[in-house]
N, C-alpha and C positions, 0 to 999 in steps of 0.2 A: 178147638175151643177149650177142651179140658183133657188132660192126660192123667188118669187116676193112678197110674203106676209111678208117677213122680210125686214125692211128698210135698205137701203144702207147708212151707216154712216161712214165717214172717221175718225170721232173722237172716234170711239170705240177703246178700248185698247185690243190689241191682247193677251197680256200676261194675262190679267184678264179672257180671254176666254179659257185659258189653251190650246191654239193652235187649238181650235175647231171653225172654221167658219161655219155658216149655209150652205154655198155653195162655190163653186170655185170662183164665181164672188165676193162674199163677202170677200174672202181672199185677193183679189186685194185691196179692200178698207181698210181692217183691218190691213194689213201688207205691201204688195208689194208697194203701192203708197207712203209709208212712208220711204222706204229704203234710198232714197237720203239724207234725213236729218241725217242719221246715218253714212255717209261716212266720213272718216278722212282726205283724201288727196284731193287736187283740182281735179286731174285727175279722181279719183273714183267718186267724186261728179258730175263732168261733164258727165261721162258715165251713172251714175244712173239717172240723170235728163233726158238725151236723151232716155233711156230705159223706164222711167216712162211715157214720152210723147207717146212713141210707145204703151205701155200697155193701156194708157187711150184711145187712138184712137181705139184699139181693143175692149175694154169694151164698149165704146160708140156705135160702130158698132154692137156688139153683142146685146146690149139692144134695139137698133133700130129694129133689125131683130126680136128679141123676142117679141117686142110690136107691130109688124106688120107695122112699119113705113117704113121699107126698104124691 
């Protein structure tokens, strides 16, 4: 699910990784958080931005729990 020894880097290129993220949480950074930038219509971009905000909240809460903050 998460490998804390691998840095979370949103600038990693998912295609260079051949679709293999080190963990599920890394997949959010490598691909899912970037989807809004690839939407072609205004409506799709708006929905993607809202969903990205939701995903970021989830990941932040997960990381807080993982690190014993919450």
